[in-house]
ZADO-1210 file (C-alpha; in nm, 4 decimals, padded with zeros to 6 digits):
<atoms>
<atom x="-02.2675" y="00.0297" z="-03.3069" code="UNK" pos="1"/>
<atom x="-02.3632" y="00.2935" z="-03.0499" code="UNK" pos="2"/>
<atom x="-02.5860" y="00.0478" z="-02.8615" code="UNK" pos="3"/>
<atom x="-02.2997" y="-00.2056" z="-02.8460" code="UNK" pos="4"/>
<atom x="-02.0622" y="00.0532" z="-02.6990" code="UNK" pos="5"/>
<atom x="-02.3225" y="00.1710" z="-02.4499" code="UNK" pos="6"/>
<atom x="-02.3802" y="-00.1892" z="-02.3385" code="UNK" pos="7"/>
<atom x="-02.0082" y="-00.2390" z="-02.2853" code="UNK" pos="8"/>
<atom x="-01.9855" y="00.0894" z="-02.0949" code="UNK" pos="9"/>
<atom x="-02.2822" y="00.0057" z="-01.8697" code="UNK" pos="10"/>
<atom x="-02.1509" y="-00.3342" z="-01.7612" code="UNK" pos="11"/>
<atom x="-01.9681" y="-00.3072" z="-01.4307" code="UNK" pos="12"/>
<atom x="-01.8760" y="-00.6662" z="-01.3468" code="UNK" pos="13"/>
<atom x="-01.5096" y="-00.5816" z="-01.3884" code="UNK" pos="14"/>
<atom x="-01.5353" y="-00.3161" z="-01.1210" code="UNK" pos="15"/>
<atom x="-01.6700" y="-00.5723" z="-00.8758" code="UNK" pos="16"/>
<atom x="-01.3751" y="-00.8021" z="-00.9425" code="UNK" pos="17"/>
<atom x="-01.1299" y="-00.5160" z="-00.8989" code="UNK" pos="18"/>
<atom x="-01.2929" y="-00.4132" z="-00.5707" code="UNK" pos="19"/>
<atom x="-01.2705" y="-00.7699" z="-00.4386" code="UNK" pos="20"/>
<atom x="-00.9052" y="-00.7871" z="-00.5429" code="UNK" pos="21"/>
<atom x="-00.8283" y="-00.4644" z="-00.3558" code="UNK" pos="22"/>
<atom x="-01.0134" y="-00.5865" z="-00.0459" code="UNK" pos="23"/>
<atom x="-00.8255" y="-00.9172" z="-00.0586" code="UNK" pos="24"/>
<atom x="-00.4928" y="-00.7370" z="-00.0891" code="UNK" pos="25"/>
<atom x="-00.5707" y="-00.5130" z="00.2103" code="UNK" pos="26"/>
<atom x="-00.6801" y="-00.8118" z="00.4200" code="UNK" pos="27"/>
<atom x="-00.3641" y="-01.0028" z="00.3282" code="UNK" pos="28"/>
<atom x="-00.1432" y="-00.7086" z="00.4233" code="UNK" pos="29"/>
<atom x="-00.3193" y="-00.6780" z="00.7601" code="UNK" pos="30"/>
<atom x="-00.2964" y="-01.0518" z="00.8300" code="UNK" pos="31"/>
<atom x="00.0693" y="-01.0758" z="00.7309" code="UNK" pos="32"/>
<atom x="00.1557" y="-00.7681" z="00.9365" code="UNK" pos="33"/>
<atom x="-00.0261" y="-00.9061" z="01.2395" code="UNK" pos="34"/>
<atom x="00.1419" y="-01.2444" z="01.2091" code="UNK" pos="35"/>
<atom x="00.4848" y="-01.0831" z="01.1813" code="UNK" pos="36"/>
<atom x="00.4158" y="-00.8585" z="01.4819" code="UNK" pos="37"/>
<atom x="00.2775" y="-01.1377" z="01.6996" code="UNK" pos="38"/>
<atom x="00.5506" y="-01.3751" z="01.5855" code="UNK" pos="39"/>
<atom x="00.8212" y="-01.1288" z="01.6807" code="UNK" pos="40"/>
<atom x="00.6642" y="-01.0595" z="02.0197" code="UNK" pos="41"/>
<atom x="00.6108" y="-01.4304" z="02.0839" code="UNK" pos="42"/>
<atom x="00.9741" y="-01.5011" z="01.9981" code="UNK" pos="43"/>
<atom x="01.0889" y="-01.2309" z="02.2425" code="UNK" pos="44"/>
<atom x="00.8597" y="-01.3673" z="02.5137" code="UNK" pos="45"/>
<atom x="00.9859" y="-01.7238" z="02.4722" code="UNK" pos="46"/>
<atom x="01.3465" y="-01.6045" z="02.4679" code="UNK" pos="47"/>
<atom x="01.2991" y="-01.4143" z="02.7940" code="UNK" pos="48"/>
<atom x="01.1344" y="-01.7168" z="02.9559" code="UNK" pos="49"/>
<atom x="01.4178" y="-01.9450" z="02.8477" code="UNK" pos="50"/>
<atom x="01.6831" y="-01.6990" z="02.9667" code="UNK" pos="51"/>
<atom x="01.5118" y="-01.6634" z="03.3049" code="UNK" pos="52"/>
<atom x="01.5038" y="-02.0425" z="03.3479" code="UNK" pos="53"/>
<atom x="01.8802" y="-02.0752" z="03.2940" code="UNK" pos="54"/>
</atoms>
């Protein structure tokens, strides 16, 4: 019984999956934030170009 518990305790595959999930979440937050920032700035730039044409 003790050897079974020690084998379960020594396996760390779950930690790898959790680390990848955290990295993926951070990357998604950065990408979404960048897209929203660039999208907002691009919209302002196009609006100013259109208003200067009229």
